[in-house]
Structure formats: C-alpha cells, structure tokens
N, C-alpha and C positions, 0 to 999 in steps of 0.2 A: 412560445415553447419551441424547442428544436425538433428535428426530425425524429421519427420513432426509431428506437434502437432495437437491435436484435436482442433476444433474451441474454441476460448476463452470462449464462453458461457458455455462449459462443459469440460474444460480441466482437466485432471487427471495426477498427478505426484506422483511417488513412490520415497521416499527418499532413499539415500544411507544408508548402514549399518553404525553404529556409528564409527567403526574403519576405515571407508573410508572417514570420514568427515575431512575437513581441519581444522586447528587451527582457533581460533577466528580472529586473524589478517589476516590469509590467506583467510578466508571466506569473510571478509569485503573487502579485496583487490580484490577478484574475482568479487564481485558484482559491485564495482566501475569500474573495468576494462571492464566488460561486457557492462555496460551502457556508459562508455567513448566512445567506438567505435560504439555503436549502435546509439547514439544520437549526433554525430558530426553534426554541422550545415552546410547546404548549403544555403547561404543567411540567411533567418529567419526560414526555415523549416528543421527540423531534417531529416536526411536520414538514411536508414537502411544499415549498413555495417555488416561484420561478428563480432558479439559481443563476440565471444570466443577469438579473437585476442587480445593480451594485458593482458590476465589473467595471473597472476603470474609474472608480470614484476618486476624487481628489483627496489628497491628504494621507492615503494609505501608502505604506512602503514596506519593502522587505524583499528577500531573495530566497530561492531554493537552496537547501544545503545538499550538497552532493556534487554533481558536475559543475554547479555554479557556486561561487564563493559566498559565504555568509548565510545565517539562518534567517527565518522570517518570524516576526512576532505580529500577531493580529492586533490592531488598534483596540479591539474589544476586550482583549485579555492581557492587561499589562501588570497584573499583580504577580510579584515574584514569590516563589515558594522555596524556602531553603530547607534542605534535609540533610541529616546525618545518617538516618536510618529510614529508608523509604519503602513503601509498598508499591510494587510495579503491577499494573493491571493490564492484561493483554486483551485487547478488544478484537479477538479473533477466535474462531472455532478450529483453526488449523492445527492438527497434531504436530506437523513439522515445525511450525513456529514455536509451539510449546516445548518441543524436544530441543530446539536450538537453545532456548533460554535455560532449560534445566541443565543441559550439558555445560553451559557457561556459568553455572553456579547460582541461578536465580529460579525461585519457585514463585511464579506470578499467580495472582488471582485471575481467573479466566472469566470474562464477561463478554458475551457475543452481542454485537451491535444489531440494531433493528433498522438500519438504513435501507431505503428503497434504492438499490444500486441501479436497477434498470431505469428508473425515473431520472436519477442523477446523470447517467450516461446519455439519456435522450436529450436532456437539457444541455449537456456539454456539446453535443453535435458531432457530426462525422468528421469535422476538420480539426478536432481537438488534438493537440500534441500528445504523444505517449506519456511524457513526463507529467503534463497537466492532468491527464486522465487518472493515472495511478495515484498521484498525490492528492487530488481532490477526493477520491474514494477513501484513501487512508485517513485524511483529516475528518471527513464526515463520520467515519466509524469511531474515531477517537473521541470526537465531540459528543456523539450520541451516548456512548458509554459513560463519559465523564459527567454529563448532565444527569444521567440516571442514578449514578452511585455516589454523587457528591454528599448526599445527606448521611450516608452510612460509612463511606470511606473518606473521612475528612482530610486526610493527609496522604496523598498518593500521586502517582504519575501514570496516566493512561497512554498506551502505545497502540496505534492503529497502523495497519499495513495492507497493501494490495499489490499483487504481482500479475503482470501480463507479459506475453511474449510478442516481440515485434518481428514478424516473419514475412518476407517478401512484400514489404510495404504496408502490411496490415497488423493491427494490434489485436491479439487474440487471447481469450481467456480459457475457461474450461470447455472442452467439447461437449456438445449437447447429448451425444449418444455414441455408440461404438462406430457407426459408419463415419461420423464426423472425426472421431479420433483416428481412424484408419486413414482418412483423407489427409489429416494433419501430418501424419507420419510419412505419407507419400511426398508431401512438400518438404519435410524436415530432413529426411534421410540423406546423408552425405553433404548437408548444407550447414551454414552457420546462421544464427539468429541472435537477437539481443533480448535478455530478460530484464525488464524494468520492475522495480519495486518502489512504490511510494511509501514513505514513513511519516508519521505525525505523532508528536507527543503533546499532551495537554496536562498541565499540572493542576492539582486540586489542593487547596490549602484552606483550612478553617471552614470546610464545607462549600467553598466557592471555587469556580473555575478561574485559574490563573494563567500564567504564560503558556503559549503554545509555539512550537517550532515544527517546521516541515522540511523534508528533504527527499531525495531519491537516490537510488543506486542502480547502476547499469552493468550487466555482465554479459560478455559474449560467450555463446555456447556453440560448440561444434558437435554435430551429431554423426554417429556411425550409421551403417546400413544394416538393419536387422534382416534376417532371412524371413521369408513368408511365414514359416512355421514359428519362428521366434516372435514375430509381431502378433500373430494370431493368439499365441499363448499369453503374451503380455496384455493384449486387449481383454482376454478372458478373465484376467485377474481383477479387472475393474479399476485398477490404480490410475490409468490415464484419464478416466472420467472425472476424477476428484481434484485434478490439479491444472493450473494454468499451463497451456502449451502441450498438454497431454503427455508430460514426462516428469519424472523425478530424478534428482541427482543422488538422493540418499536412499532410494528404494530400488525396485527391480529395473526401473528406467535407467539407472546408473550404468548398466551394462552396455547401453547404446549411446553413451555420451563419450566422445573422443577426447574432449578437453574443454576447459573454461579459461577465459581471459578476464581476470578481475576477481571480485570477492565471491567465493563459492557459497558462503552462507546466504548471500543475496538470492542465489538460485533456489535455495531451499525455502526461502520465504521471508528472511529477516536478516539484514546486514548488520552484524555485530559492530564492525568499525564505525559505520554511519550512526548506529544507535548510540554508541558511546559518545560520539561528537555532539549529537543532539542533546543527550543528557547533560553534557558539560555546559551547553549553552543556557540551561536553566539551573546551573549550579549543583549538579548531582554527579558524583563520581561512581563508577561501577562498584566500588567497595561498599557504598551505601546499600546497594542491592544485595550484596553478599551478606552484609550485617543483618539485613532484614530476614534472610532465609537461614542464617546460621544461628 
C-alpha cells in the first residue's frame, strides 16, 4: 500500500518529473490496472483491494483521450453496445455537472458512486501524475455505478468525472475548511493554475458491463485578486468549500476569474467536447441522448 493520503477534501499530489513519466500507452494501462483491482465487485458493491497490483501487466493496451491521441478500452470490457436512444447515467452528486448536461439537452439519471476515494488516492501515491489521479477516480466512480445499476438499467452509458486543480506544483481538491479555502485563495490570487478533469464512460448492454473509455481535459485558469472584504464574503457563502480549488466559474467565484484558456465547461466539471468524443468511441452520438430526453 502507498503512503497515507490527506483526506479527499484537501488532497495534494506532486507529479513526477517529466523524465519519470510513463509513455502514453503505459500511463493509460496503469490507470486501468489501478482501477481494475480497486473496483472488483463483491456481489454488487465494489471492494477495495491493492490498486497497484496489475499495473504494467503484459497484454493490456490503450491511451488516454484528451491531451493524448486515442481512447482506451479495458481488456476486461470488450462488449460493444450500440444505441440509437440511450440513457445517460451521471455517477456524480455534483449540481454543476448535472446543470451542464441539462443545459446541453440531456436529462441524466443521477447515481452517486460509493468509491473510497481516500483509499484509492493513498494507493496511487504521492508521485502520481495529475492526469492519472483524476482519470483513475473518474473510472472508479463510473465502474462502481455501472456495476450497481446493470440489473435495472440494462441499456445505458455511465459517465464518471473527477476534477482537481494543479496549483504551484500540487494537485488540490476541495478545501477542508474555511481557513484552508482562505489559504488557497492567498496562493491563487493574481496567479494561473490548471484545472484537470478525468472522464470515464462505461457502457451497459443486456445487463452486462461493456466497453469503457477514459480521457482527461485540462484548462488554464487565471485568477483575479479579490479584496479582503470580497474574499471573506465569498468564504461566508460556503461555496468554495464544495468545489475543487475553492472556486467556481459558474457561481459567485466567477467574479474572481480573469480568464480561461481551453474548454470552460471542463472548469465547471464536465467537458462537453471531450464527452462527445468519448461517446463517439463507443458508437453513440449526442443526438441519441437528446432522443432519450425528448
């Protein structure tokens, strides 16, 4: 088992040096291997095993979709699922992700995963790459929900996502309390950081888990400098405590964002362009999602 992680609410991870990073194929294989053994099912509930076992196993292949070309398919899930009219299942409690999908014409079924994120992060270890961290979490969430609902939602696609902010060499999630959020803003004010969101889709067909694809999106965010009064008022709303990086783009935090470089929907919590590409990899067009809700 890897070193103990800070609680998920304020986890920090420092990436490896570039010359220590595995190839695209190896990185994707590692993420899949990590989650393969972390989320094996015991009846309908995933159990936590050592997620480092199986990393680097021979015969597995694939890539991240996002900054790296090509999607990944797990060797354990090769069953194709074709849809003309598909139910999308959102494996997240995030109101922002739900709002993005609704605004884009999709009314998903919401099923929150029961993944032990702290344990998964601890197994990943302090040297995990930002991309690997958020993608592993996204895939674990999607698999957890897909396994749980396969018996009742026999034809669907489950999407999992996880967002974290890469700031001054550290990967940070939700602040644990107001003091942590205040400290985070002391770091961010007037600076730029990168928001990473891992995405994972798992298809369910005939009550069985089918193909899965993973990817990530990265968006640069430049922050303004709130006054002391503005920051204290913002902290008092409680909003910064509920989101990765202690800020929102689509809420009160948007007043303090000077600009973004890349996909803004990724900052909110779900990249629509990336999600569309991942859906296409399993044979689903966004019009199928519209048909399901219309």
